[in-house]
C-alpha positions as a Markdown table, in Angstrom:
| # | Residue | x | y | z |
|---|---|---|---|---|
| 1 | Met | 67.4 | 63.6 | -109.9 |
| 2 | Ile | 67.6 | 61.3 | -112.7 |
| 3 | Arg | 69.8 | 62.4 | -115.6 |
| 4 | Gly | 69.0 | 61.0 | -119.0 |
| 5 | Leu | 71.0 | 59.7 | -121.8 |
| 6 | Ser | 71.6 | 61.5 | -124.8 |
| 7 | Ala | 73.3 | 60.8 | -128.1 |
| 8 | Thr | 76.8 | 62.4 | -127.1 |
| 9 | Asp | 77.3 | 60.3 | -123.8 |
| 10 | Ser | 79.4 | 57.2 | -123.6 |
| 11 | Ile | 78.8 | 54.7 | -122.1 |
| 12 | Asn | 81.4 | 51.9 | -121.2 |
| 13 | Ile | 80.3 | 48.5 | -122.9 |
| 14 | Glu | 83.5 | 46.7 | -121.9 |
| 15 | Pro | 82.9 | 43.1 | -119.9 |
| 16 | Thr | 83.8 | 42.9 | -116.6 |
| 17 | Pro | 86.6 | 40.5 | -115.7 |
| 18 | Pro | 84.9 | 37.9 | -113.1 |
| 19 | Arg | 85.9 | 38.1 | -109.9 |
| 20 | Pro | 88.7 | 35.6 | -109.1 |
| 21 | Arg | 86.9 | 32.6 | -107.0 |
| 22 | Lys | 89.0 | 30.6 | -104.4 |
| 23 | Pro | 89.4 | 27.1 | -104.5 |
| 24 | Cys | 87.1 | 25.0 | -102.8 |
| 25 | Asn | 88.2 | 24.5 | -99.2 |
| 26 | Glu | 87.0 | 20.2 | -98.9 |
| 27 | Ser | 88.3 | 19.9 | -95.3 |
| 28 | Arg | 86.3 | 22.4 | -94.0 |
| 29 | Leu | 83.5 | 21.9 | -96.0 |
| 30 | Gln | 83.5 | 18.5 | -94.3 |
| 31 | Trp | 83.5 | 19.6 | -91.0 |
| 32 | Glu | 81.0 | 22.4 | -91.6 |
| 33 | Val | 78.5 | 20.1 | -93.5 |
| 34 | Glu | 78.8 | 17.7 | -90.2 |
| 35 | Val | 78.0 | 20.8 | -88.1 |
| 36 | Cys | 74.8 | 20.9 | -89.9 |
| 37 | Gly | 74.3 | 17.1 | -90.1 |
| 38 | Glu | 74.6 | 17.3 | -86.1 |
| 39 | Asp | 72.2 | 20.2 | -85.8 |
| 40 | Phe | 70.0 | 17.8 | -88.0 |
| 41 | Lys | 70.2 | 14.6 | -86.2 |
| 42 | Arg | 69.3 | 16.9 | -83.1 |
| 43 | Glu | 66.4 | 18.2 | -84.3 |
| 44 | Met | 65.3 | 14.6 | -85.2 |
| 45 | Gly | 66.0 | 13.3 | -82.3 |
| 46 | His | 62.7 | 15.4 | -80.8 |
| 47 | Ile | 60.7 | 13.5 | -83.5 |
| 48 | Glu | 59.2 | 10.2 | -82.7 |
| 49 | Pro | 60.7 | 7.7 | -85.1 |
| 50 | His | 57.4 | 6.0 | -86.3 |
| 51 | Tyr | 56.8 | 9.8 | -88.1 |
| 52 | Trp | 60.6 | 9.8 | -89.9 |
| 53 | Cys | 58.7 | 8.5 | -92.9 |
| 54 | Asn | 56.3 | 11.6 | -92.7 |
| 55 | Leu | 57.7 | 14.5 | -94.8 |
| 56 | Thr | 54.9 | 16.8 | -92.9 |
| 57 | His | 56.4 | 15.9 | -90.1 |
| 58 | Phe | 59.9 | 17.2 | -90.7 |
| 59 | Ile | 59.9 | 19.5 | -93.7 |
| 60 | Ser | 61.4 | 22.2 | -91.6 |
| 61 | Glu | 63.9 | 20.5 | -90.1 |
| 62 | Tyr | 64.9 | 18.9 | -93.4 |
| 63 | His | 64.8 | 22.4 | -95.1 |
| 64 | Arg | 67.3 | 23.8 | -92.7 |
| 65 | Phe | 69.5 | 21.0 | -93.3 |
| 66 | Thr | 69.9 | 21.8 | -96.7 |
| 67 | Phe | 69.8 | 25.3 | -96.7 |
| 68 | Cys | 72.6 | 24.9 | -93.9 |
| 69 | Thr | 74.6 | 22.8 | -96.1 |
| 70 | Glu | 73.9 | 25.2 | -99.2 |
| 71 | Thr | 75.0 | 27.9 | -97.1 |
| 72 | Lys | 78.4 | 26.5 | -95.6 |
| 73 | Ser | 79.6 | 25.3 | -99.0 |
| 74 | Asp | 78.9 | 28.5 | -100.4 |
| 75 | Ile | 81.0 | 29.9 | -97.4 |
| 76 | Val | 83.9 | 27.5 | -98.2 |
| 77 | Ser | 83.7 | 28.9 | -102.1 |
| 78 | Cys | 82.2 | 25.4 | -103.2 |
| 79 | Tyr | 79.3 | 24.7 | -105.5 |
| 80 | Trp | 76.3 | 23.1 | -104.5 |
| 81 | Pro | 75.7 | 20.4 | -104.3 |
| 82 | Asn | 78.8 | 18.7 | -104.7 |
| 83 | Pro | 79.9 | 15.2 | -104.4 |
| 84 | Leu | 81.0 | 15.5 | -101.1 |
| 85 | Val | 77.7 | 17.0 | -99.4 |
| 86 | Glu | 75.7 | 14.5 | -101.7 |
| 87 | Ser | 77.4 | 11.9 | -100.1 |
| 88 | Tyr | 76.8 | 13.2 | -96.7 |
| 89 | Ile | 72.8 | 13.7 | -97.7 |
| 90 | Ile | 72.7 | 10.5 | -98.6 |
| 91 | His | 74.7 | 9.2 | -95.5 |
| 92 | Ile | 71.8 | 11.3 | -93.7 |
| 93 | His | 69.0 | 9.6 | -95.4 |
| 94 | Lys | 70.5 | 6.2 | -94.8 |
| 95 | His | 70.6 | 6.9 | -91.3 |
| 96 | Phe | 67.0 | 8.1 | -91.2 |
| 97 | Phe | 64.9 | 7.0 | -93.7 |
| 98 | Ser | 66.3 | 3.7 | -94.9 |
| 99 | Asn | 63.0 | 1.9 | -93.6 |
| 100 | Cys | 61.0 | 4.6 | -95.0 |
| 101 | Thr | 60.8 | 2.3 | -98.7 |
| 102 | Leu | 57.0 | 1.0 | -99.5 |
| 103 | Glu | 56.8 | -2.6 | -100.5 |
| 104 | His | 57.8 | -3.7 | -103.2 |
| 105 | Val | 55.3 | -2.9 | -106.3 |
| 106 | Val | 53.7 | -5.5 | -108.1 |
| 107 | Trp | 52.8 | -5.0 | -111.8 |
| 108 | Val | 49.4 | -6.2 | -113.0 |
| 109 | Asp | 48.1 | -6.4 | -116.3 |
| 110 | Pro | 44.8 | -3.9 | -116.5 |
| 111 | Pro | 41.5 | -6.2 | -117.1 |
| 112 | Asp | 41.1 | -7.4 | -120.7 |
| 113 | Asp | 37.9 | -5.0 | -121.4 |
| 114 | Thr | 39.9 | -1.9 | -120.2 |
| 115 | Leu | 43.2 | -3.3 | -122.3 |
| 116 | Thr | 41.0 | -3.9 | -125.6 |
| 117 | Ile | 39.8 | -0.7 | -125.4 |
| 118 | Leu | 43.4 | 1.0 | -124.7 |
| 119 | Ile | 44.6 | -1.4 | -127.9 |
| 120 | Leu | 41.6 | -0.6 | -130.5 |
| 121 | Val | 40.9 | 3.1 | -130.2 |
| 122 | Pro | 44.4 | 4.3 | -131.4 |
| 123 | Val | 43.8 | 1.5 | -134.0 |
| 124 | Phe | 40.5 | 2.9 | -135.4 |
| 125 | Leu | 41.8 | 6.6 | -134.8 |
| 126 | Thr | 44.6 | 5.4 | -137.4 |
| 127 | Leu | 42.3 | 4.2 | -139.4 |
| 128 | Ala | 39.9 | 6.9 | -139.5 |
| 129 | Met | 43.3 | 9.3 | -140.1 |
| 130 | Ile | 44.1 | 7.5 | -142.9 |
| 131 | Ala | 40.8 | 7.3 | -144.4 |
| 132 | Leu | 40.3 | 11.1 | -143.7 |
| 133 | Val | 43.8 | 11.9 | -145.9 |
| 134 | Val | 42.3 | 9.2 | -148.8 |
| 135 | Trp | 39.1 | 11.4 | -148.9 |
| 136 | Cys | 40.8 | 14.6 | -148.9 |
| 137 | Ser | 43.2 | 13.7 | -151.8 |
| 138 | Lys | 40.4 | 12.5 | -153.7 |
| 139 | Arg | 38.1 | 15.3 | -153.3 |
| 140 | Ser | 40.8 | 18.0 | -154.2 |
| 141 | Asp | 41.3 | 16.1 | -157.3 |
| 142 | Ile | 37.6 | 16.5 | -158.0 |
| 143 | Leu | 38.0 | 20.2 | -157.3 |
| 144 | Ala | 40.9 | 20.6 | -159.2 |
């Protein structure tokens, strides 16, 4: 049965000291992350290379890989992501996804009609707001 607190009950509100955290074991983390990477490489081996740039074909494998690195980081008392894990993830990206970049994007100016509209609309809105402020300030002088 649940017992309610009364005004005479005392509650210990002293902060609890944080648990001491073990130092990060980076050499073990390196080994553990490489195990995650080998699993990911093996799983990606089952996917045709021309599908490697389509995330829908390997999203579950990639999720397992990142979850594995996160879990292993926690096991060896390291925060995630950390520079060691990030560099390994970048290594994996360079290995599998380096050819996935799109062609160089060429920026083109919009057509003249569109550009004119994009310039004139803010100019006319600014002028309308100035006219409204002037009109309201003159009107308040008349009403006062």
